[in-house]
Each structure stands twice: as structure tokens, then as C-alpha cells.
BAZAKOL-27086 format. One record per residue (C-alpha): x negated, y, z. Coordinates in steps of 0.2 Angstrom, whole numbers, plus 5000, padded with zeros to 4 digits. Example, Ala and Ser with C-alpha at 12.3 -4.5 7.8 and 13.67 -1.06 7.14 Angstrom:
2
493849785039493249955036
REM end
This chain:
399
506649775082505849775099504149835103503849675114503049525109504449445098503849265092505649225085505949385076503949375066504449175065506049225056505149365044503749245040505149125034505849255022504049305015503749155015505249105003504849254995503049184988503849024985505249104972503949214966502849044960504448964950505149024936507149024934508148894930507448804944507048634940507548474951505948464956505448624965507448624971506648464980504948554985506148704992507148565002505448485009504748655011506448705023506348555032504648575039504748765039506448745051506448585058507648615070508548775066507148865069505848955061504148895064502948935050503348965031501449005023501748935004500048845005500048765022501748685018501148635001499848555007500848465021502148415008500948334999500048235014498648215024496948175013496348015020494748115030496148195040497448085046497848175065497548045077499348005090498348095104498248265092499448385094499148525078500048685077501448685063500548805055498848715053499348535050497848495037496048565045494748665038492948575032491548695027490648845030491548945045491949105045493349225050493649395041494849535046495649665036496649825045497649895031498650055033500050115020500650295020502150345009502350525007503150665001502450854999503550984994502851164999504251235002504551345019506251265022505951075016504551005027503450885022503750685025502650535027502850375035501450235041501350085044500049955046499449775047498049665054497549555039496549385047495849245036495049115045494048955041493648865054493348685059494548615072495848715080494948815092495748995099495249155093495349315105495149475096495449645105496249795096495449965103496350115100495250285097496550405098497650335111498550505109499450425096500850315099501050155090502750095087503549925084502149825086502349635083501249485081501249335069502249165078500549095078499949215092499849125109499549275122499549465122498949575133499849685136501249605132502449735132502049905124502350065136503950165132502850305123501950185112500150235118498750105122496850095123496849925120497649765115497049575116497649435105497349255108497949145093497748985084497349025065498048945049496848915035497449035024497649235025499049295035499749445045498949445063500149565068501149735061501349915067502250105062501150245067502150415071501650595076500150605064499750785059498150735050498750645033497250585020497550715005498550875004498950924985499851074976500551084959501051194947502051184932502851294921503651284903502851404890504151334876505151164874503651104867502451184878501851164896500551224907500151154925498851134936498451014952497451024967496950904977495950934993495350765004495350795024493650795031494150705044494250545033492950435022492650505006492450335001493950264987494050104979495250214966496150384966497350394951498550524950499850524937500850674929502350614920503350724908505250634907506650704894505250764884504550724867502950634866501550704871500550774854498850864864498050904880496951034882495951034899494650934907494650894928493250944937493250764946493450604935494350584920495950604910496950504897498650524890499750374889500750414873502250304874502450334890502350554889501250534904499550604910498450484918497050584931495850454938494950544952493550434955492650354970492250504977492850704977491250774971491350964977490651014994492251075000493250914993494351014982494550954964495551024952496450994934497451134923497951104908499051144893500151004885500951014869502450894863503350814848505050894846506350844861507150684858508850684859509850744874510750624884512650664888512750774904511050834904510750984910509251074901509451244906507751334906507151454920505751564917504451564930502551594930501151494933499451544943497951454933496251434938495151414924494351234923492451234924492651154906493951144891494251034878495550884871496050734879496050574870497850494865497850334870499050194872498150054876497850094896498349964908499850054915500449914924498749934936499050114937500950094941501350214927503050334932504350224921505850334923505950454906507850504907508150544924509350694922508650784936506950804929507150924919506551114915505151144929505950994939504350904941503050824952501550694951501250544958499650474967498850304971497350294980496350174993495050245005493950115012493050095031494650225037495950215046497650335050498150275068496250235074496550055077494849955077494149785079492349785082491149635077490749615094492649625098493049435092492849295102492549095095491848955100490448905090489349035079490249095066490149235054491549375056491749535047492949675048493449795035494749945037495850025024497050175019498150115005499650254996500650184981502050324983501150484986502250614978501850814976503350914969503251064961502851224968504051314953505451204953506951124962506550964973507550784977507450774996508550695008509150745025508550675040
REM end
């Protein structure tokens, strides 16, 4: 995909995402009424074989017909993505959302890796069919922005082409927004050296039914110390169920998920130390090992674990009632690689009011006719932030 404005490509992406949303709402096997709705929706979204717009809510409203109070006149031309006009209190909201996938190995011969992508989400509840102008500024213009694509509702993007190196100071978008939340643009970010959180993990076996671990996290002081949530899961596959866990983190709380053989560390909404470092050191005791799957290599290597004493010690409650679905608990319990000291921890977090790329929208950089309330939020999300055990082997792929 090129870095230029590609409305037909983004229209096709909208179509695929719309189809995904459509099928997420219904269960298999499909009923004739649902198939008829799909056929009608596709006819609206691809009127002449070229994707126009596939917002599920908009197409559904269009299929149902216009309300009596909103029948378009013959002289009024409405865009395909806004066939029905909004009535009510006017406001426009933007969310600049960036996601990071990260793997930290702590190995001299294996570089740490991360990938960052971003999207500008918009929800505009505006009467009529006005044009909205928004300016995206880059506070870190030395950081290249790649694969910048816009929604098919964007009429003008200045500059229309990104420079070859992906660097820019600002970009202006003019668009007529649909009524529902949509993705105004998306992009990728490379050449970033500052990631939000650095981590260190050590785990070693004292015996087949006892392990000790140490997790240390440090928040980069360039990022906001303000989390919507920050969870770290420490899975122990190919072992028996956890019988006890002794240790208390220096920040937040920890819980044992018995049936998952996993410890969950809820760091909380702030790193509570002055140096922005938090630590969790504990000893975990297991029931006897389950039957070993065929072909599993359980050769155990001796290793040492350097630990620092936690601020306090105690036993964690064994609790299988934690809502593991919302925590995204590690599900794999029989990966043949994760034996002995081969292990990792996985983190999920949301940092509020910040981005990694430096992109931003100021409230006074959004222009639309009339007095309309506007708001801008920024957020960094991580769903797959992995830290491998310093004392074991790791799984990595070549570039």
C-alpha cells in the first residue's frame, strides 16, 4: 500500500471491516432474512462493483428506509456514507489511538522488537452535511510516519502525498463525516527508540513443584504516568495447578488464577515510586506435574535467580473467579517449548493522554461551521507486550 491518499483501497478496507462487523452480529447457520439483509447491504455498499461505504449501522438504517421527517429532496445530494441526517445536540469527538506490539528478549545477540500502528477515530454528531477541517500536527517531525491512508469520506488531504522519508510537520484533512464512529485515518510508525515500558523477568526452578520469579518494570519518564489499566500475566504452562504463591508486589495487587496456572499482577493506574520502577518477587508452589504430553522435553537446566526482597511478604489468595476474559489471560497450557526455564510474561496496558509518534490534534485545529463542542483524546494501547525469561531460551524469528 502506498503512502499516498488511496480512497479506493481504503474503501475496500472499509468494506472488509464492515463485513466482519456484520457477521459478528449474527450466528451461524444464517437465516434467510439475514442473508437477504446481507444481499441488500452489499448492493448499497458496492452499487457498481466499486466499494463506497460499509458502515453496518448506516447501511442497516438505509435498508430500513428514511424516517418520515428526513426524506431527501430531489435537489439534495447526500454522500453514500451519510444517507440519513443527524438531529440533536451537536458535538465532534476525536481519539488518537496508537497500538504497540513488543517483545523484549534481554539477549545480547537478539534485538528487542516492536511494531507501532495508529488510527484517528472520529465520531461526529453534526446536523446537515457540513465539511469538517482538521489539522494533524507532528510534534516529533524527525520520526517518519508510514502507510498513512485516509477514509473514503475524506475529500481533500494536504499535502496529498507524504514525502519519501515519511516526515511531515502537519497534515490537513477535509471530510464529510458519517453519523457513527469511524476511522478517519491510519498509519504506521517506525524508527522509534523510546517505548513506554522496559521490563526484566527472571524465573528459575528450585524443584519440579517450586519456582521463584522476579519481574521489574520501569516506565519511561517521557510518557504519562496515567493508566486506564496495567495488567501483567505470568503463565506457568506444562505444570500442575498452583498450590500457593508467596510474595506481594511493590505496587498494585496480584491474584492467582488456579485453573489457568497463571498469576495476574494488576499494577494499577500509576507507578507509585519516584523512579517509576515497580517490582514483583515471589515463590510459587505447584501440585504434582500432570501427565507429560508425548514428545515433550522436560530436561531441566540448573540456573540461578537473583532476587531483591519485596517490601512485604505474604500469601496470595487463590481465586478462579477473576474475569480472565477481560484480562486476556494466556490460554496455551501445553506449548512444548515452554518447559523448564523457558517462559515469559505478557502485559496489557492503556496509557491515557499520550502517543508515541508525536501526532496530535489541538481543539482549535478543528473547524466546522456553527458552534459545535469538540474533544480530543489520546491513548497508547498494548495487548501483546511480551518479556522473555532472562534465564531461559527464547522463541524468535529472523528479520
